[in-house]
MIPA-322289 format. One line per 10 residues: number of its first residue (from 1); for each residue x, y, z of N, C-alpha, C. Coordinates in nm, 2 decimals, m for minus. Layout:
N
NUM = X,Y,Z,X,Y,Z,X,Y,Z ~ ...
//
This chain:
319
1 = 5.90,24.68,24.14,5.97,24.71,24.26,6.07,24.61,24.28 ~ 6.17,24.64,24.35,6.27,24.56,24.30,6.39,24.53,24.40 ~ 6.50,24.51,24.34,6.61,24.46,24.42,6.66,24.57,24.52 ~ 6.68,24.52,24.65,6.72,24.61,24.75,6.87,24.64,24.74 ~ 6.91,24.77,24.74,7.05,24.81,24.73,7.11,24.85,24.87 ~ 7.02,24.89,24.96,7.06,24.94,25.09,6.98,24.87,25.20 ~ 7.02,24.89,25.32,6.95,24.83,25.43,6.81,24.88,25.44 ~ 6.72,24.79,25.50,6.58,24.82,25.51,6.56,24.92,25.63 ~ 6.44,24.98,25.63,6.41,25.07,25.73,6.38,25.00,25.86 ~ 6.39,25.07,25.97,6.36,25.00,26.10,6.21,24.96,26.11
11 = 6.19,24.86,26.20,6.05,24.81,26.22,5.96,24.92,26.27 ~ 6.02,25.02,26.33,5.94,25.13,26.39,5.92,25.25,26.30 ~ 5.94,25.22,26.16,5.94,25.33,26.06,5.81,25.41,26.07 ~ 5.70,25.34,26.11,5.57,25.42,26.11,5.57,25.53,26.21 ~ 5.67,25.53,26.30,5.68,25.64,26.39,5.78,25.75,26.35 ~ 5.84,25.73,26.23,5.94,25.82,26.19,5.89,25.97,26.18 ~ 5.98,26.06,26.21,5.95,26.20,26.21,5.94,26.25,26.07 ~ 5.82,26.29,26.02,5.80,26.34,25.89,5.76,26.49,25.89 ~ 5.78,26.55,26.01,5.74,26.69,26.02,5.83,26.78,25.93 ~ 5.95,26.74,25.90,6.04,26.82,25.82,5.98,26.82,25.67
21 = 5.89,26.73,25.64,5.84,26.73,25.50,5.70,26.80,25.50 ~ 5.66,26.86,25.60,5.53,26.93,25.61,5.52,27.03,25.50 ~ 5.41,27.03,25.43,5.39,27.13,25.32,5.44,27.08,25.18 ~ 5.51,26.96,25.18,5.56,26.91,25.06,5.45,26.86,24.97 ~ 5.45,26.90,24.84,5.35,26.85,24.75,5.38,26.71,24.70 ~ 5.28,26.63,24.69,5.30,26.49,24.64,5.18,26.45,24.55 ~ 5.20,26.35,24.48,5.10,26.28,24.40,5.10,26.14,24.43 ~ 4.99,26.07,24.40,4.97,25.92,24.41,4.94,25.87,24.28 ~ 5.01,25.77,24.23,4.99,25.71,24.10,5.01,25.56,24.10 ~ 4.96,25.50,23.99,4.98,25.35,23.98,4.99,25.31,23.84
31 = 5.05,25.19,23.82,5.06,25.13,23.69,5.01,24.98,23.71 ~ 4.89,24.95,23.66,4.82,24.82,23.68,4.82,24.78,23.83 ~ 4.80,24.88,23.92,4.78,24.86,24.06,4.91,24.86,24.14 ~ 5.03,24.87,24.07,5.16,24.89,24.14,5.16,25.04,24.17 ~ 5.15,25.08,24.30,5.13,25.22,24.34,5.24,25.28,24.41 ~ 5.25,25.42,24.39,5.36,25.49,24.43,5.32,25.63,24.48 ~ 5.40,25.68,24.58,5.40,25.82,24.62,5.50,25.89,24.53 ~ 5.47,26.00,24.47,5.56,26.07,24.38,5.58,26.21,24.43 ~ 5.70,26.26,24.43,5.74,26.40,24.47,5.84,26.45,24.37 ~ 5.82,26.58,24.34,5.91,26.65,24.24,6.01,26.73,24.32
41 = 6.14,26.72,24.28,6.25,26.79,24.34,6.33,26.85,24.24 ~ 6.28,26.95,24.16,6.36,27.00,24.05,6.49,27.07,24.08 ~ 6.51,27.11,24.21,6.63,27.18,24.25,6.73,27.09,24.33 ~ 6.69,26.96,24.34,6.78,26.86,24.41,6.80,26.90,24.55 ~ 6.70,26.96,24.62,6.72,27.01,24.76,6.66,26.92,24.86 ~ 6.58,26.82,24.82,6.51,26.74,24.92,6.58,26.62,24.96 ~ 6.59,26.59,25.09,6.64,26.47,25.14,6.53,26.40,25.22 ~ 6.51,26.27,25.18,6.41,26.19,25.24,6.48,26.06,25.30 ~ 6.47,26.04,25.43,6.53,25.92,25.49,6.45,25.80,25.46 ~ 6.52,25.68,25.48,6.45,25.55,25.46,6.33,25.54,25.55
51 = 6.35,25.59,25.67,6.24,25.58,25.77,6.12,25.67,25.73 ~ 6.15,25.79,25.67,6.04,25.87,25.62,5.97,25.81,25.50 ~ 6.05,25.75,25.41,5.98,25.68,25.30,5.89,25.57,25.35 ~ 5.94,25.49,25.44,5.86,25.38,25.50,5.73,25.43,25.56 ~ 5.74,25.55,25.63,5.63,25.61,25.70,5.53,25.66,25.59 ~ 5.57,25.72,25.49,5.48,25.77,25.38,5.42,25.66,25.31 ~ 5.49,25.55,25.29,5.43,25.44,25.22,5.35,25.34,25.30 ~ 5.34,25.37,25.43,5.26,25.28,25.52,5.11,25.30,25.49 ~ 5.05,25.19,25.46,4.91,25.19,25.41,4.81,25.23,25.52 ~ 4.85,25.22,25.65,4.76,25.25,25.76,4.78,25.39,25.82
61 = 4.91,25.43,25.83,4.95,25.55,25.90,5.00,25.66,25.80 ~ 5.02,25.62,25.68,5.07,25.72,25.58,4.98,25.73,25.46 ~ 5.04,25.77,25.35,4.97,25.78,25.22,4.94,25.64,25.17 ~ 5.04,25.56,25.17,5.03,25.42,25.12,5.09,25.41,24.98 ~ 5.17,25.31,24.96,5.23,25.28,24.83,5.33,25.17,24.84 ~ 5.35,25.11,24.72,5.45,25.01,24.71,5.59,25.07,24.71 ~ 5.60,25.20,24.69,5.73,25.26,24.69,5.71,25.41,24.67 ~ 5.82,25.49,24.68,5.83,25.63,24.66,5.92,25.66,24.55 ~ 5.88,25.76,24.46,5.96,25.80,24.35,5.98,25.95,24.36 ~ 6.11,25.99,24.36,6.15,26.13,24.36,6.20,26.17,24.22
71 = 6.13,26.27,24.16,6.17,26.32,24.03,6.28,26.43,24.05 ~ 6.40,26.40,24.01,6.51,26.49,24.04,6.60,26.50,23.91 ~ 6.65,26.62,23.88,6.74,26.63,23.76,6.86,26.54,23.79 ~ 6.91,26.47,23.69,7.02,26.38,23.70,7.14,26.44,23.75 ~ 7.17,26.56,23.72,7.29,26.63,23.76,7.31,26.64,23.92 ~ 7.20,26.62,23.99,7.21,26.63,24.14,7.25,26.50,24.21 ~ 7.25,26.39,24.13,7.29,26.26,24.19,7.42,26.21,24.13 ~ 7.51,26.15,24.21,7.63,26.10,24.15,7.61,26.00,24.04 ~ 7.51,25.91,24.06,7.48,25.81,23.95,7.41,25.87,23.83 ~ 7.34,25.98,23.86,7.28,26.05,23.75,7.38,26.13,23.67
81 = 7.47,26.20,23.74,7.58,26.27,23.67,7.66,26.18,23.58 ~ 7.69,26.06,23.63,7.77,25.96,23.55,7.69,25.92,23.43 ~ 7.56,25.91,23.43,7.48,25.88,23.31,7.48,25.99,23.22 ~ 7.47,26.12,23.27,7.47,26.24,23.18,7.60,26.25,23.10 ~ 7.71,26.20,23.15,7.84,26.21,23.08,7.83,26.14,22.95 ~ 7.75,26.03,22.95,7.74,25.95,22.83,7.61,25.98,22.75 ~ 7.51,26.02,22.83,7.37,26.04,22.77,7.32,26.18,22.82 ~ 7.36,26.29,22.76,7.32,26.42,22.80,7.17,26.44,22.79 ~ 7.10,26.36,22.72,6.96,26.38,22.70,6.88,26.33,22.82 ~ 6.95,26.25,22.91,6.88,26.19,23.03,6.87,26.30,23.14
91 = 6.79,26.40,23.12,6.79,26.52,23.21,6.73,26.48,23.35 ~ 6.63,26.39,23.34,6.56,26.35,23.47,6.60,26.22,23.52 ~ 6.60,26.20,23.65,6.64,26.07,23.71,6.53,26.03,23.80 ~ 6.50,25.90,23.79,6.39,25.84,23.87,6.46,25.78,24.00 ~ 6.46,25.86,24.11,6.51,25.81,24.24,6.41,25.73,24.31 ~ 6.42,25.60,24.30,6.31,25.51,24.35,6.35,25.44,24.48 ~ 6.26,25.43,24.57,6.27,25.36,24.70,6.16,25.26,24.71 ~ 6.19,25.14,24.76,6.09,25.04,24.79,6.01,25.09,24.91 ~ 5.89,25.03,24.93,5.80,25.07,25.04,5.87,25.06,25.18 ~ 5.97,24.99,25.20,6.04,24.98,25.33,6.15,25.08,25.34
101 = 6.17,25.17,25.24,6.27,25.27,25.24,6.40,25.23,25.17 ~ 6.42,25.11,25.14,6.54,25.07,25.07,6.55,25.12,24.93 ~ 6.67,25.15,24.89,6.70,25.19,24.75,6.67,25.07,24.65 ~ 6.63,25.11,24.53,6.61,25.00,24.43,6.66,25.05,24.30 ~ 6.70,24.96,24.21,6.76,24.99,24.09,6.65,25.03,23.99 ~ 6.54,24.96,23.98,6.45,24.99,23.87,6.31,24.94,23.91 ~ 6.21,24.99,23.85,6.07,24.95,23.86,6.00,24.97,23.73 ~ 5.96,24.87,23.66,5.90,24.88,23.52,5.77,24.96,23.52 ~ 5.68,24.93,23.62,5.56,25.01,23.63,5.59,25.15,23.68 ~ 5.69,25.16,23.77,5.72,25.29,23.82,5.78,25.39,23.71
111 = 5.85,25.33,23.62,5.90,25.42,23.51,5.79,25.49,23.43 ~ 5.69,25.41,23.40,5.57,25.47,23.33,5.50,25.58,23.41 ~ 5.48,25.54,23.54,5.41,25.64,23.62,5.50,25.76,23.65 ~ 5.63,25.74,23.66,5.73,25.85,23.67,5.72,25.95,23.56 ~ 5.72,25.90,23.43,5.71,25.98,23.32,5.58,26.05,23.31 ~ 5.47,25.98,23.34,5.34,26.05,23.34,5.33,26.16,23.44 ~ 5.40,26.14,23.55,5.40,26.24,23.66,5.48,26.37,23.61 ~ 5.59,26.34,23.54,5.67,26.45,23.48,5.58,26.53,23.38 ~ 5.50,26.46,23.30,5.41,26.53,23.20,5.31,26.61,23.28 ~ 5.24,26.55,23.38,5.13,26.62,23.45,5.18,26.74,23.53
121 = 5.31,26.73,23.57,5.36,26.84,23.65,5.42,26.95,23.56 ~ 5.41,26.93,23.43,5.46,27.03,23.33,5.62,27.04,23.33 ~ 5.68,26.93,23.38,5.83,26.93,23.38,5.89,26.89,23.25 ~ 5.81,26.81,23.17,5.85,26.77,23.03,5.73,26.79,22.94 ~ 5.75,26.80,22.81,5.65,26.80,22.71,5.67,26.67,22.63 ~ 5.57,26.58,22.63,5.58,26.46,22.56,5.45,26.42,22.49 ~ 5.43,26.47,22.37,5.32,26.43,22.29,5.32,26.28,22.26 ~ 5.20,26.23,22.23,5.19,26.09,22.19,5.28,26.06,22.07 ~ 5.35,25.95,22.08,5.44,25.91,21.97,5.58,25.96,21.99 ~ 5.60,26.05,22.09,5.74,26.10,22.11,5.80,26.02,22.23
131 = 5.94,26.03,22.24,6.01,25.95,22.34,6.08,26.04,22.43 ~ 6.12,25.99,22.55,6.19,26.06,22.65,6.29,25.96,22.71 ~ 6.42,26.01,22.73,6.52,25.93,22.79,6.54,25.98,22.93 ~ 6.53,25.88,23.03,6.55,25.91,23.17,6.66,25.83,23.23 ~ 6.71,25.87,23.34,6.81,25.80,23.41,6.75,25.71,23.53 ~ 6.80,25.60,23.55,6.77,25.51,23.66,6.89,25.45,23.72 ~ 6.88,25.38,23.83,7.00,25.31,23.88,7.03,25.19,23.80 ~ 6.95,25.15,23.71,6.98,25.04,23.62,7.01,25.09,23.48 ~ 7.06,25.22,23.47,7.10,25.28,23.35,6.99,25.37,23.29 ~ 7.01,25.41,23.16,6.91,25.49,23.10,6.79,25.41,23.04
141 = 6.67,25.47,23.04,6.56,25.40,22.98,6.49,25.50,22.89 ~ 6.45,25.44,22.77,6.38,25.52,22.67,6.23,25.49,22.68 ~ 6.15,25.60,22.70,6.00,25.58,22.72,5.93,25.65,22.61 ~ 5.83,25.58,22.55,5.75,25.64,22.44,5.61,25.65,22.49 ~ 5.55,25.77,22.47,5.41,25.79,22.50,5.32,25.73,22.39 ~ 5.23,25.64,22.43,5.14,25.58,22.33,5.00,25.63,22.35 ~ 4.91,25.58,22.26,4.77,25.63,22.27,4.71,25.58,22.40 ~ 4.75,25.47,22.46,4.69,25.42,22.58,4.78,25.41,22.70 ~ 4.90,25.47,22.70,4.99,25.47,22.81,5.13,25.50,22.77 ~ 5.22,25.41,22.81,5.36,25.43,22.78,5.43,25.29,22.75
151 = 5.53,25.29,22.66,5.61,25.18,22.64,5.75,25.21,22.68 ~ 5.83,25.11,22.73,5.96,25.14,22.78,6.05,25.03,22.73 ~ 6.17,25.08,22.67,6.27,24.99,22.64,6.35,24.95,22.77 ~ 6.32,24.83,22.82,6.38,24.79,22.95,6.52,24.75,22.94 ~ 6.58,24.75,22.81,6.72,24.71,22.80,6.73,24.55,22.78 ~ 6.85,24.50,22.78,6.87,24.36,22.76,6.84,24.28,22.88 ~ 6.81,24.15,22.87,6.79,24.06,22.98,6.91,23.97,22.98 ~ 6.93,23.90,23.09,7.03,23.80,23.10,7.00,23.70,23.21 ~ 7.05,23.58,23.20,7.03,23.48,23.31,7.13,23.52,23.42 ~ 7.09,23.51,23.54,7.17,23.54,23.65,7.28,23.42,23.68
161 = 7.23,23.30,23.65,7.32,23.19,23.66,7.33,23.13,23.52 ~ 7.40,23.19,23.42,7.39,23.15,23.28,7.43,23.00,23.25 ~ 7.53,22.95,23.32,7.57,22.81,23.29,7.46,22.71,23.33 ~ 7.40,22.73,23.45,7.30,22.64,23.49,7.17,22.65,23.41 ~ 7.14,22.77,23.37,7.02,22.79,23.29,7.03,22.73,23.15 ~ 7.15,22.74,23.09,7.17,22.69,22.96,7.16,22.53,22.96 ~ 7.22,22.48,23.07,7.24,22.33,23.07,7.11,22.26,23.12 ~ 7.03,22.33,23.21,6.92,22.25,23.27,6.79,22.32,23.26 ~ 6.79,22.44,23.21,6.66,22.52,23.20,6.61,22.56,23.34 ~ 6.69,22.54,23.44,6.65,22.58,23.58,6.78,22.60,23.66
171 = 6.77,22.68,23.76,6.90,22.70,23.84,6.87,22.71,23.99 ~ 6.75,22.69,24.03,6.72,22.70,24.17,6.59,22.63,24.21 ~ 6.57,22.61,24.34,6.44,22.56,24.39,6.37,22.67,24.47 ~ 6.24,22.68,24.46,6.17,22.78,24.54,6.06,22.71,24.62 ~ 6.06,22.74,24.75,5.96,22.69,24.84,5.87,22.81,24.88 ~ 5.74,22.79,24.89,5.64,22.89,24.93,5.53,22.82,25.00 ~ 5.47,22.89,25.10,5.35,22.84,25.17,5.24,22.82,25.06 ~ 5.17,22.71,25.07,5.06,22.68,24.98,5.11,22.58,24.87 ~ 5.24,22.57,24.85,5.29,22.47,24.75,5.34,22.35,24.83 ~ 5.30,22.23,24.78,5.33,22.11,24.85,5.48,22.07,24.85
181 = 5.55,22.10,24.74,5.70,22.08,24.74,5.77,22.19,24.67 ~ 5.90,22.20,24.69,5.98,22.31,24.62,5.97,22.29,24.47 ~ 5.97,22.40,24.40,5.95,22.40,24.26,6.08,22.45,24.19 ~ 6.11,22.39,24.07,6.23,22.44,24.00,6.20,22.58,23.94 ~ 6.31,22.66,23.93,6.29,22.80,23.89,6.41,22.85,23.81 ~ 6.39,22.96,23.74,6.50,23.02,23.66,6.51,23.16,23.70 ~ 6.64,23.21,23.72,6.67,23.34,23.76,6.71,23.43,23.65 ~ 6.64,23.55,23.64,6.66,23.64,23.52,6.69,23.78,23.57 ~ 6.79,23.84,23.52,6.81,23.98,23.55,6.75,24.08,23.45 ~ 6.67,24.17,23.49,6.62,24.28,23.41,6.69,24.41,23.46
191 = 6.81,24.41,23.50,6.87,24.52,23.57,6.85,24.51,23.72 ~ 6.76,24.42,23.76,6.73,24.38,23.90,6.70,24.23,23.89 ~ 6.71,24.16,24.00,6.70,24.01,24.00,6.56,23.96,24.01 ~ 6.53,23.85,23.94,6.40,23.79,23.95,6.42,23.64,23.94 ~ 6.34,23.56,24.01,6.34,23.42,24.00,6.20,23.37,23.97 ~ 6.19,23.30,23.85,6.06,23.27,23.80,6.02,23.12,23.81 ~ 5.90,23.09,23.87,5.85,22.96,23.89,5.73,22.93,23.80 ~ 5.73,22.83,23.72,5.61,22.79,23.64,5.52,22.69,23.72 ~ 5.40,22.72,23.73,5.30,22.64,23.79,5.21,22.58,23.69 ~ 5.14,22.46,23.72,5.07,22.39,23.63,4.93,22.45,23.60
201 = 4.87,22.51,23.70,4.73,22.55,23.68,4.70,22.67,23.77 ~ 4.59,22.74,23.74,4.55,22.86,23.81,4.52,22.83,23.96 ~ 4.47,22.71,23.99,4.44,22.67,24.13,4.57,22.68,24.21 ~ 4.68,22.63,24.16,4.81,22.64,24.23,4.85,22.78,24.25 ~ 4.83,22.86,24.15,4.87,23.00,24.16,4.78,23.07,24.27 ~ 4.65,23.04,24.27,4.56,23.10,24.37,4.60,23.06,24.51 ~ 4.64,22.93,24.53,4.67,22.87,24.66,4.80,22.92,24.72 ~ 4.89,22.97,24.64,5.02,23.01,24.68,5.01,23.13,24.78 ~ 5.07,23.12,24.90,5.06,23.23,24.99,5.19,23.31,24.99 ~ 5.17,23.44,24.97,5.29,23.53,24.95,5.30,23.63,25.06
211 = 5.24,23.60,25.18,5.25,23.69,25.29,5.40,23.70,25.34 ~ 5.47,23.59,25.33,5.61,23.59,25.36,5.69,23.56,25.24 ~ 5.82,23.60,25.24,5.90,23.58,25.12,5.93,23.43,25.09 ~ 5.91,23.39,24.97,5.95,23.25,24.93,6.09,23.23,24.96 ~ 6.13,23.10,24.98,6.27,23.06,25.00,6.33,23.02,24.86 ~ 6.44,23.08,24.83,6.51,23.05,24.70,6.64,22.99,24.73 ~ 6.67,22.87,24.67,6.80,22.80,24.69,6.85,22.75,24.56 ~ 6.97,22.80,24.52,7.05,22.91,24.58,6.98,23.04,24.54 ~ 7.00,23.14,24.63,6.95,23.27,24.60,7.05,23.35,24.52 ~ 7.01,23.44,24.43,7.10,23.53,24.36,7.18,23.61,24.46
221 = 7.30,23.66,24.42,7.39,23.73,24.51,7.33,23.84,24.58 ~ 7.24,23.92,24.52,7.18,24.04,24.58,7.04,24.02,24.62 ~ 7.00,23.89,24.64,6.85,23.87,24.67,6.77,23.86,24.54 ~ 6.64,23.85,24.55,6.56,23.83,24.43,6.41,23.86,24.46 ~ 6.35,23.90,24.35,6.20,23.90,24.35,6.16,23.77,24.29 ~ 6.04,23.72,24.33,5.99,23.59,24.29,5.86,23.59,24.22 ~ 5.86,23.54,24.10,5.73,23.54,24.02,5.68,23.40,24.01 ~ 5.55,23.38,24.03,5.48,23.25,24.01,5.39,23.26,23.89 ~ 5.41,23.18,23.79,5.35,23.20,23.66,5.27,23.08,23.61 ~ 5.16,23.10,23.55,5.08,22.99,23.49,5.07,23.02,23.34
231 = 5.12,22.94,23.25,5.10,22.96,23.10,4.95,22.94,23.07 ~ 4.91,23.02,22.97,4.77,23.00,22.92,4.76,22.87,22.84 ~ 4.64,22.83,22.82,4.61,22.71,22.74,4.51,22.74,22.63 ~ 4.55,22.75,22.50,4.68,22.73,22.45,4.78,22.85,22.49 ~ 4.90,22.82,22.49,5.00,22.92,22.52,5.00,23.04,22.43 ~ 4.98,23.01,22.30,5.00,23.12,22.20,4.86,23.13,22.12 ~ 4.81,23.25,22.10,4.69,23.27,22.03,4.71,23.39,21.94 ~ 4.69,23.38,21.81,4.72,23.48,21.71,4.86,23.54,21.72 ~ 4.95,23.45,21.75,5.09,23.49,21.75,5.14,23.56,21.88 ~ 5.05,23.57,21.98,5.09,23.63,22.10,5.08,23.53,22.22
241 = 5.19,23.52,22.30,5.19,23.43,22.41,5.11,23.50,22.53 ~ 5.06,23.41,22.62,4.98,23.47,22.73,5.01,23.39,22.86 ~ 5.04,23.46,22.96,5.07,23.40,23.09,5.00,23.48,23.20 ~ 4.97,23.42,23.32,4.92,23.49,23.44,5.03,23.48,23.55 ~ 5.04,23.58,23.63,5.15,23.59,23.73,5.11,23.66,23.86 ~ 5.17,23.61,23.97,5.17,23.68,24.09,5.32,23.69,24.13 ~ 5.34,23.79,24.22,5.48,23.83,24.25,5.50,23.86,24.40 ~ 5.61,23.82,24.46,5.65,23.87,24.59,5.78,23.95,24.56 ~ 5.77,24.09,24.59,5.88,24.18,24.57,5.96,24.20,24.69 ~ 6.09,24.20,24.68,6.17,24.23,24.79,6.15,24.38,24.84
251 = 6.14,24.39,24.97,6.12,24.52,25.03,5.98,24.57,25.03 ~ 5.89,24.48,24.98,5.75,24.52,24.97,5.65,24.41,25.01 ~ 5.67,24.29,24.96,5.58,24.18,24.97,5.50,24.16,24.84 ~ 5.39,24.10,24.85,5.31,24.08,24.73,5.25,24.21,24.68 ~ 5.26,24.24,24.55,5.21,24.36,24.49,5.11,24.32,24.38 ~ 5.03,24.41,24.33,4.93,24.38,24.23,5.00,24.37,24.09 ~ 5.12,24.42,24.08,5.19,24.41,23.95,5.34,24.44,23.97 ~ 5.42,24.39,23.88,5.56,24.42,23.88,5.61,24.42,23.73 ~ 5.65,24.54,23.68,5.68,24.55,23.54,5.81,24.47,23.50 ~ 5.92,24.48,23.58,6.04,24.40,23.55,6.01,24.26,23.57
261 = 5.92,24.22,23.67,5.88,24.09,23.69,5.81,24.03,23.58 ~ 5.72,24.11,23.52,5.64,24.06,23.40,5.74,24.03,23.28 ~ 5.84,24.12,23.27,5.94,24.09,23.16,6.02,23.96,23.19 ~ 6.06,23.95,23.32,6.14,23.83,23.35,6.06,23.70,23.33 ~ 5.93,23.71,23.37,5.84,23.59,23.35,5.83,23.55,23.21 ~ 5.81,23.65,23.12,5.80,23.62,22.98,5.93,23.57,22.92 ~ 6.05,23.62,22.97,6.18,23.56,22.94,6.18,23.41,22.97 ~ 6.15,23.38,23.09,6.16,23.24,23.13,6.06,23.15,23.06 ~ 5.94,23.19,23.05,5.84,23.10,22.98,5.88,23.09,22.83 ~ 5.92,23.19,22.77,5.97,23.19,22.63,6.09,23.09,22.61
271 = 6.18,23.10,22.71,6.30,23.01,22.71,6.25,22.86,22.72 ~ 6.16,22.84,22.82,6.11,22.70,22.83,6.03,22.65,22.71 ~ 5.96,22.74,22.65,5.88,22.70,22.53,5.96,22.66,22.42 ~ 6.08,22.71,22.41,6.18,22.66,22.30,6.16,22.73,22.17 ~ 6.22,22.68,22.07,6.22,22.73,21.93,6.08,22.75,21.89 ~ 6.05,22.87,21.82,5.92,22.90,21.77,5.83,22.98,21.87 ~ 5.88,23.00,21.99,5.80,23.08,22.09,5.79,23.22,22.04 ~ 5.68,23.29,22.06,5.66,23.42,22.01,5.75,23.53,22.08 ~ 5.75,23.64,22.01,5.83,23.76,22.07,5.73,23.86,22.14 ~ 5.60,23.84,22.12,5.50,23.93,22.19,5.42,23.85,22.29
281 = 5.41,23.91,22.41,5.34,23.84,22.52,5.24,23.94,22.59 ~ 5.13,23.88,22.64,5.04,23.95,22.73,5.06,23.89,22.87 ~ 5.09,23.97,22.97,5.11,23.92,23.10,5.00,23.97,23.19 ~ 4.91,23.88,23.24,4.80,23.92,23.33,4.85,23.91,23.48 ~ 4.84,24.02,23.54,4.87,24.04,23.69,4.74,24.07,23.76 ~ 4.74,24.06,23.89,4.62,24.09,23.97,4.57,24.23,23.94 ~ 4.66,24.33,23.90,4.61,24.46,23.87,4.58,24.50,23.73 ~ 4.59,24.40,23.64,4.56,24.43,23.50,4.64,24.35,23.40 ~ 4.67,24.40,23.29,4.75,24.34,23.18,4.86,24.43,23.13 ~ 4.98,24.38,23.12,5.09,24.46,23.05,5.14,24.38,22.93
291 = 5.20,24.45,22.84,5.25,24.38,22.72,5.40,24.38,22.73 ~ 5.46,24.27,22.68,5.60,24.25,22.67,5.64,24.20,22.53 ~ 5.74,24.27,22.48,5.79,24.23,22.34,5.94,24.22,22.34 ~ 5.99,24.13,22.26,6.14,24.11,22.25,6.18,24.16,22.11 ~ 6.29,24.23,22.11,6.34,24.29,21.98,6.49,24.30,21.99 ~ 6.56,24.30,21.87,6.70,24.32,21.87,6.73,24.46,21.85 ~ 6.80,24.52,21.94,6.83,24.66,21.94,6.95,24.70,21.86 ~ 6.97,24.82,21.83,7.09,24.86,21.75,7.23,24.82,21.81 ~ 7.23,24.79,21.94,7.35,24.75,22.00,7.38,24.60,21.98 ~ 7.28,24.53,21.91,7.30,24.39,21.88,7.25,24.29,21.98
301 = 7.20,24.35,22.10,7.15,24.26,22.20,7.00,24.26,22.19 ~ 6.94,24.15,22.25,6.80,24.14,22.25,6.75,24.22,22.37 ~ 6.66,24.31,22.34,6.60,24.40,22.45,6.46,24.35,22.47 ~ 6.40,24.40,22.58,6.26,24.38,22.62,6.19,24.51,22.63 ~ 6.07,24.52,22.57,5.99,24.64,22.58,5.87,24.60,22.66 ~ 5.84,24.69,22.76,5.72,24.68,22.85,5.63,24.79,22.82 ~ 5.50,24.76,22.80,5.40,24.86,22.77,5.28,24.84,22.87 ~ 5.21,24.95,22.90,5.10,24.95,22.99,5.05,25.09,23.03 ~ 4.95,25.09,23.11,4.89,25.22,23.15,4.97,25.29,23.26 ~ 4.95,25.42,23.28,5.00,25.49,23.40,4.89,25.59,23.44
311 = 4.86,25.60,23.57,4.75,25.68,23.62,4.79,25.76,23.74 ~ 4.76,25.89,23.74,4.78,25.97,23.86,4.64,25.98,23.92 ~ 4.62,25.94,24.05,4.49,25.93,24.11,4.46,26.04,24.21 ~ 4.57,26.11,24.26,4.54,26.21,24.36,4.67,26.30,24.37 ~ 4.65,26.42,24.42,4.76,26.51,24.45,4.72,26.58,24.58 ~ 4.82,26.62,24.66,4.80,26.69,24.78,4.93,26.75,24.84 ~ 4.92,26.79,24.97,5.04,26.83,25.04,5.04,26.75,25.17 ~ 5.17,26.73,25.22,5.18,26.66,25.34,5.16,26.75,25.46 ~ 5.08,26.70,25.56,5.05,26.78,25.68,5.16,26.76,25.78
//
């Protein structure tokens, strides 16, 4: 869950009028605990306001979720139609909203759950080992169905402040409740912005309070998600790096998992580890474990692959 592109919903979102959505079919799904309300809109006829999204994602008065995903053919959205012009195979678009109703570019866990939803709804046929190209606000993503879930080519990564990162291996300071002093951090874009902080031990990670947003100075231009990471000891075992992570996501708060955040965390720790750091990583989040791999794509850029489970836990209709 990720970078906010539009204004947040009003604080009274729980009182939003959702009667216009009565009878709408929905599903509830999650990827390592990062959970979503999912709705299918194959005719591109559904309009959901930011206030309605926030009401549906409210964990006390609604269905509850870190965000809402609308499955809609790409041709019905301006940004989807633009992608189709270059990638006609990207028939479906993941229209993703954060839990507060704000638009988001991408969600790594959400992509897996989105594709699993398409499969379960009979909207696509995707046997194990086959791939599907989908559209997102961060461009196209190629998703492969695996024996235990899905893997996603998340595309290339880049430093948000490249000059500072190259020169100092950090570009900002992050303050959070539970940490005695501000900590150095590195900001990474995975199509959405992340700021990664390395901590020395698990006790520090456990003590960090993420009820409120950490303060990042300087903050990336469009805001940022913040990951707090503890490297394993030893860092590498059998050629695979290992880290543990917690995250505060913009527009949501702390979540059990963040796919793009896991990728960004692996990018930063691998950068800090230096030459000889592995290309394969296991990232432990409160909701489980996801895999991150680095590879050079045909376009010549280094891409990041994210892999993990996707689960649909319930389906119903809105009252």
